[in-house]
N, C-alpha and C positions, 0 to 999 in steps of 0.2 A: 545462572541468569536470575533466579528468584531472589537471591541475596542482593545482587546488584540493584534490582528493581526496588526492593524494599528500602534500601538505603537511599536511593535517588528519590523515592516517594516521600521519605521522611524530610528530606531537605527541600524538595521542590516538586510537588505533585504534578504540576502542569508539564514541567520538563520531562518527568518520568513517563507520562502518557505519550509524549511525542517520541521519546526514545524507545518505548515499548512498541509503538506502531512501526517504527523504522526497523528495529532489531528483530522482533518476533513476527509481526504480521507481514512485513515485506521480506527482509533478508532470509529469515528462517523458512518461510513459506516458499520462496523462490528456490532456495537451496534444496528443499525436499521435493518440490513439485515441478520446477521449471525444466524445460528441455535444455540440451547442451548449449545451443546457440543463445538462449535467453540468459543462461548462467554466465557465459562468456561476455555478453554484452552489458549486463547490469550489475553483477556481483562485485567486480573489482572496484568500481566507483562507490558502491554502497558500503563495502567493507572498509574502504580507506577513509570514508567520511566526505569524499568529494561530492557525492550525491545523497540526497535525503529521500527515503522511500516512505510509502504509506499504503493504505488499502481503502478502497471504496466499497464498504460492505453493507451499509444500511440502505434500505429502500422504503418508500412510502407503503404503508399497509402491512409490512412484515418486519420492519426494524432490522435486527441483525440475525434473523432466522434464515440461515443460508439455504436451507431446504425449500424455503418459500420464495426465494428470489427469482426474478424473471428477466433481468437484464441479460442481453446476449451481445456477442461481438461476431460480426459476419464479415468475411473477407470481401473487399470491394471487387467489382467486376474486372478491374484491371489488375487485381492481385497485389497492389502496392500498399494498401493500408486496410485497416479494419473500420467498420462502421458500428458504433455502439448504439444499441437500441435499449432504452430504459431510463430510469431516473434513480438518482442517489440523493440521500438526505444529508449525510455528513461524510466527509472524506478526511480522515485523520492525516494531518500534515499537509492538507490541501489548503489553498487560499482562494479568495474571490478573484484576485487579479492574476493568479496563476504563476507568479514569479517570486514571491517572498519566502516560501518554505519548501514544499516538496518538489522533487525533480522527477521521480519515477513512481508509478503506481501499478 
Protein backbone atom coordinates (compact mmCIF):
# COMPACT_ATOMS: atom_id res chain seq x y z
CA UNK A 1 0.00 0.00 0.00
CA UNK A 2 2.83 2.41 0.81
CA UNK A 3 4.49 2.05 -2.59
CA UNK A 4 1.16 2.56 -4.38
CA UNK A 5 0.48 5.70 -2.35
CA UNK A 6 3.96 7.08 -2.98
CA UNK A 7 3.60 6.62 -6.73
CA UNK A 8 0.10 8.12 -6.77
CA UNK A 9 1.31 11.09 -4.72
CA UNK A 10 4.13 11.74 -7.17
CA UNK A 11 1.66 11.91 -10.05
CA UNK A 12 -1.30 13.63 -8.34
CA UNK A 13 -1.18 14.42 -4.61
CA UNK A 14 -4.87 15.39 -4.42
CA UNK A 15 -6.00 12.13 -6.00
CA UNK A 16 -3.67 10.21 -3.70
CA UNK A 17 -5.26 11.83 -0.62
CA UNK A 18 -8.73 10.86 -1.80
CA UNK A 19 -7.59 7.32 -2.57
CA UNK A 20 -5.83 7.07 0.80
CA UNK A 21 -8.98 8.18 2.63
CA UNK A 22 -11.01 5.59 0.75
CA UNK A 23 -8.62 2.64 0.90
CA UNK A 24 -7.01 3.05 4.30
CA UNK A 25 -9.29 5.20 6.42
CA UNK A 26 -12.55 3.66 5.23
CA UNK A 27 -11.98 0.19 3.70
CA UNK A 28 -9.12 -0.94 5.92
CA UNK A 29 -10.72 0.46 9.08
CA UNK A 30 -14.06 -1.20 8.32
CA UNK A 31 -12.39 -4.52 7.44
CA UNK A 32 -10.53 -4.52 10.77
CA UNK A 33 -13.17 -3.01 13.07
CA UNK A 34 -16.60 -3.41 11.50
CA UNK A 35 -19.08 -6.03 12.55
CA UNK A 36 -20.17 -8.79 10.16
CA UNK A 37 -23.31 -6.95 8.99
CA UNK A 38 -21.38 -3.73 8.28
CA UNK A 39 -18.78 -5.60 6.29
CA UNK A 40 -21.44 -7.35 4.20
CA UNK A 41 -23.27 -4.09 3.58
CA UNK A 42 -20.38 -1.75 2.74
CA UNK A 43 -17.25 -3.65 1.71
CA UNK A 44 -18.40 -5.15 -1.62
CA UNK A 45 -19.25 -1.74 -3.13
CA UNK A 46 -16.19 -0.07 -1.62
CA UNK A 47 -13.84 -2.79 -2.88
CA UNK A 48 -15.33 -2.83 -6.38
CA UNK A 49 -15.15 0.95 -6.69
CA UNK A 50 -18.93 1.37 -6.95
CA UNK A 51 -18.92 3.30 -3.66
CA UNK A 52 -16.40 5.86 -2.43
CA UNK A 53 -15.69 5.88 1.29
CA UNK A 54 -14.21 8.40 3.65
CA UNK A 55 -13.90 9.30 7.29
CA UNK A 56 -15.05 12.25 9.36
CA UNK A 57 -12.32 12.42 11.96
CA UNK A 58 -11.61 16.11 12.65
CA UNK A 59 -13.48 18.14 15.28
CA UNK A 60 -13.33 21.77 16.39
CA UNK A 61 -10.94 22.19 19.28
CA UNK A 62 -9.19 18.81 18.93
CA UNK A 63 -8.45 18.46 15.20
CA UNK A 64 -7.63 14.81 14.47
CA UNK A 65 -6.82 13.85 18.07
CA UNK A 66 -9.13 10.84 18.23
CA UNK A 67 -8.82 10.56 22.01
CA UNK A 68 -10.21 14.10 22.37
CA UNK A 69 -13.24 13.64 20.13
CA UNK A 70 -16.72 14.02 21.58
CA UNK A 71 -19.09 13.25 18.69
CA UNK A 72 -21.40 10.35 19.46
CA UNK A 73 -24.05 8.34 17.65
CA UNK A 74 -27.14 7.32 19.60
CA UNK A 75 -29.76 4.88 18.39
CA UNK A 76 -33.09 6.62 17.89
CA UNK A 77 -36.05 5.77 20.11
CA UNK A 78 -37.66 3.79 17.28
CA UNK A 79 -34.41 1.89 16.65
CA UNK A 80 -34.43 2.68 12.93
CA UNK A 81 -31.54 5.14 12.66
CA UNK A 82 -28.77 6.85 14.57
CA UNK A 83 -28.70 10.45 15.73
CA UNK A 84 -25.23 11.97 15.47
CA UNK A 85 -24.38 14.59 18.09
CA UNK A 86 -21.30 16.70 17.50
CA UNK A 87 -19.45 18.65 14.85
CA UNK A 88 -16.87 17.85 12.22
CA UNK A 89 -14.49 20.25 10.52
CA UNK A 90 -13.43 18.31 7.44
CA UNK A 91 -14.69 15.05 5.99
CA UNK A 92 -12.29 13.57 3.48
CA UNK A 93 -14.17 12.63 0.30
CA UNK A 94 -17.22 14.47 1.62
CA UNK A 95 -18.90 17.29 -0.28
CA UNK A 96 -21.03 20.29 0.54
CA UNK A 97 -23.92 19.06 -1.60
CA UNK A 98 -23.56 15.45 -0.45
CA UNK A 99 -23.70 13.91 -3.93
CA UNK A 100 -20.48 14.57 -5.85
CA UNK A 101 -17.89 12.39 -4.11
CA UNK A 102 -18.25 10.15 -1.10
CA UNK A 103 -21.00 7.57 -0.69
CA UNK A 104 -20.26 5.95 2.69
CA UNK A 105 -18.53 7.21 5.85
